[in-house]
C-alpha positions in Angstrom: 329.3 30.9 167.4 329.5 33.0 170.6 327.5 36.1 171.2 329.3 39.3 172.3 327.1 39.7 175.3 326.3 36.2 176.7 323.6 35.6 179.3 325.3 36.2 182.7 323.3 33.3 184.3 324.9 30.8 181.9 328.5 32.3 182.0 330.9 29.8 183.5 332.7 31.1 186.6 330.3 34.0 187.2 329.1 34.6 190.7 325.5 35.3 191.4 326.4 38.9 192.5 327.7 39.6 189.0 331.4 39.3 189.7 333.7 36.3 189.2 335.0 33.9 191.8 338.7 34.2 192.8 341.0 32.3 190.5 338.7 32.5 187.5 340.5 35.3 185.8 344.2 35.5 184.9 346.4 38.1 186.7 346.5 41.6 185.2 350.2 41.3 184.4 353.0 38.9 184.8 355.7 39.3 187.4 358.6 38.7 185.1 359.9 41.2 182.5 362.9 41.5 180.2 364.6 38.8 178.3 366.1 35.6 179.8 369.4 35.9 178.0 371.3 38.6 176.1 370.6 38.7 172.5 373.4 39.1 170.0 374.0 42.7 168.7 372.6 43.5 165.3 375.0 43.5 162.5 375.2 47.0 161.2 376.8 47.3 157.8 377.9 50.7 156.7 378.0 52.0 153.2 380.8 50.5 151.1 383.0 52.6 149.0 381.4 51.5 145.7 377.8 52.8 146.2 379.1 56.2 147.4 381.3 56.5 144.3 378.4 55.6 142.0 376.1 58.2 143.7 378.7 60.9 143.5 379.3 60.1 139.8 375.6 60.3 139.0 375.4 63.7 140.9 378.4 65.0 139.0 376.8 64.0 135.6 373.6 65.7 136.6 375.4 68.9 137.6 377.4 68.8 134.3 374.2 68.4 132.4 372.5 71.3 134.1 375.5 73.5 133.5 375.5 72.5 129.8 371.8 73.4 129.6 372.4 76.8 131.1 375.3 77.5 128.8 373.2 76.6 125.7 370.4 78.9 126.9 372.8 81.8 127.4 374.7 81.4 124.1 
């Protein structure tokens, strides 16, 4: 198990002044960026006609039911 704050005298690569010797730490960031080759575009599938028809049918049934409830309350 490693301790979160090791003894600096026993830390490998640590210089006596408290820093680290050159080459002991990795660079802050890489020199390359982006992707190496273009990725294929995502396949975007739109809504088919059947789900839209089903949703519209359910909405119509709800509207008809609400109108029927209002009519029974008024009469």
